[in-house]
C-alpha positions, 0 to 999 in steps of 0.5 A, a space after each residue: 211190656 216189661 211192666 207185666 213181667 215184674 218180680 217185685 212191685 213195691 209201694 208205700 201209699 202215703 201213711 199220715 192218715 194212719 199215724 198215731 200222731 195224726 188225726 186218724 179217723 177224723 181224716 179218713 175219707 177227707 181230701 188233702 193236698 200234698 205239699 209237692 203240689 198234687 191235686 186234692 185227694 183222699 189218702 186213706 184209700 191209696 192202698 187200694 189204688 195201689 192194689 188196682 195196679 197190682 191187679 193189672 200188672 200181676 207181679 210175682 211178689 208185692 211189697 206194700 208198706 205203711 205205718 204201725 198205726 194201720 194195724 191199731 184200733 179202728 184202722 184194722 178194718 183197712 187191713 182186712 180190706 187190703 187182705 181181701 183185695 189182694 186175695 181177689 187179685 190172685 195173691 196170698 198175703 201176710 203182714 209183719 210189723 218190722 223194727 228198723 233198729 233190728 234190721 241194721 238201721 240206726 233209727 227206731 222206725 217201726 213199719 208194717 209190711 204186707 208181702 203178697 205172692 201170686 197164687 200160681 207160684 208154689 211158695 209157702 208164705 206162712 213159712 217166710 222168716 222175717 225175723 231180724 237180729 242185727 246189732 243196734 247202731 247208736 246215734 253216736 256211731 252215725 253222728 256227723 256234725 252239729 246241727 242248728 243252734 237252739 232258738 230261745 224258745 227251745 233253749 229255755 226248755 232244753 236247759 231243764 230237760 232230765 237225762 233220758 227223757 224222750 221229748 220236751 213235754 216234761 221240761 216244758 212243764 217244769 218251766 211253765 208249770 202249771 201250764 199245759 203243753 201244746 201237744 204238736 210243738 212239744 210232744 214231737 220235739 224229740 231228744 236223742 242220745 249218743 248211746 241210744 238208737 235215734 228216735 223216729 225221723 218224723 219229717 215236718 211233724 217234729 224236730 230232733 234234738 241232740 242232747 250232748 251237743 244241745 243243738 238240733 240233729 244235723 241233716 247229715 246225721 238224719 240222712 245217715 240214720 235213714 241209711 240214705 247213700 252218702 252221695 244221695 242228691 236230695 234235689 234241694 228238698 228238706 232232708 228231714 222231710 224226705 227221710 221222714 216220708 221214706 222207707 230207709 233203703 237198708 230196711 227194704 234191702 233186708 226184706 228183698 234179700 230175705 225174699 231172694 234167699 227164700 227162692 220165691 223168684 226161682 219158682 
């Protein structure tokens, strides 16, 4: 019974199909099997499955998250459909592109958040302030140990990196010039610096390297950058994968706190 009296229903339908680093349009409408063992299913329609649940439970407020790529290019048609289905389900809706580094998250994580409020609630969603101006937190402030040593494949490239480069593509070209880098291997090999906010944790699709230590970023630092609790039990799963597939807890906390402060749950 309590499921039909929710203040908030929060969901993050799998977003890899809309990622700018993925296949995007080539994957839309095609089935995929998750590594966790679920049956094959299409990914690009899972937002609408979530909205079906919204329509059944009728929570006061809905939060739905996805990657920045959802609001770019041809994916915009999905945004229009999300708006229509939420409106049809009885909600006013608005979306924001929020940046983790502005929200007290020590990671450059940009995500789209849809917030919907039931139409029978007298609330001005257009007036909801979702601007955040927290002081940036650098990688050096949350670094907690040294990760795995570089393999020879990466070490020869890493030795040729120039300070400030965000990935290993240019360094690879210097080593193997005039070779052409293999995009998935080197474009997603991200370099992070002590005096900057860490780049996005990308799960299995990339690796993070610590410039000053000349090693991989350790798992403890990745968990810190993703704002997971210090005692969080990852149950044996790969920490970079879990963090890369998750909304940073502090990021969602900021949103919910702002909603509470708005008074929407007092209506």
